[in-house]
N, C-alpha and C positions, 0 to 999 in steps of 0.2 A: 645761639638760638634764642629767640625772643619768646617769652611765655605769654600766652593769651589768657584772658580772664583776670579776675581779681585774685591777689595772693591770699586773702583772708576768707575766701569763699566757704571753706569747710567750717571755719570759726563762725561765720554768719549763719550758716545752716544750723549749727548747734544752738546758737543764741535764739534763733526763731523757734526751734523745738521746745526749749525751756520756757520761752515766753508763751507759747501755745499751751503748754502744760499748766503754767501758772494761771492763765486766763480760764482754762477749763475748771481748775480747782476752785478759783474764786466764784465762778458762776454757780457751781453746785453747792458750795458752802454758804453762799449768801442767799440762795434760793429760799424764800420763806417756807418754813415747815409749820404744820398745824401745831399749836401750842398744847392742844388737848387731845388725848387719845381715849377712844371709847373702850370702856371695860365691859359693860353689859347694860342693856336697857337704856336708861338715861343717865348712867353713872360714868363719869370721865375722870381721868387723872392727868396731871401735868408731869414735866420732867423731874420734879422734886417729890413726886408721889403724893401730892395733895389731891384730895378728891373734890369733885364738882358735880353739880346737877345742871344739866343743860335745859334752858328755857329760851323763849324768844322775847326780845325787847321790841315792842310794837309802838313805841312813842311816835316814830315816823311811819305812818301807814304805808307810804310808798316805798319804804326801805327798811323792812324788819331785819333785825340783826340777832345772831345768836348771843345769848348771855349765859355765863357760867357762874352759878351760885356756889360760894365756898363755905358758907356758914349756915347753921340751922338753929332753930329756936325751940326750946322746951317751954311748954305753956306756963310753967310756974316761974321761969327765969326771964329776966329782962335782957341779959347779955347773951349774945349769940355764941355758939360753940363751933369750931371748925369741923366740917363734915368728916375729915380724916380721923378725928378723935372719937367719933361715935359709930359711924357706919362700918359694919363687918362686910367687906366686899364679896367674900365667898358665897354666903347664903343670900346676899342681897338680890332682890328682884322686884320689878315693877309689876303691880297687879294690873292685869290686862284692861285696856280701855278706861283707865281711871288715872287720877293724879296721886294715887296711893302706891306706896312701895313698902317693903319690909325686909328685915333680916331676922336673926334668932331672937333678939331682944326688943326691937322697936318697930313701930309702924310709923311711916313717914308720909307727910302730905305736902305736895307742892301747890301752894296757893298762887295761881297765876294772876298777874296784874299787867297793866299796860306797860310798865317798866321791866317786866320779866317775871317778878314774883318773889316769894320767899318760901323757905323750906322749914317745916315744923316736924317734931317727932313726939311720940308718946311711948311709954313703956308698955309692953304686951301685958305685964302683970297688972298695970293700972286699968287697961281696957277690959281684962277678964273680970276684975273686981266690979267695974261699972255695970257690966252686963250680967 
């Protein structure tokens, strides 16, 4: 009796299933994910738990792009400090309709510029003494 069909047809079907699974895996694993995750208001974090403030880079008027600031400046210091070292994310909140935000210790100000801006902070103690 002569067999019809290919002798390795089952093997070919198994190979095709594995190939399809690999392609599906590659598609979903290579699909670009957002690098930054919103915590609250304008505060974001990355997959290494670094903190960022989101602003907009308007250098190209026709193509504004999101920009994530990772450092902030204290008025008395020239060198920036990583936001992750200063901002307390639990009580952090943006003051409505302003570029100011605060947590338990500091008040922050986002100075927006054409390139996105920079982020500054002051001690609440210092502000109370001034007023």
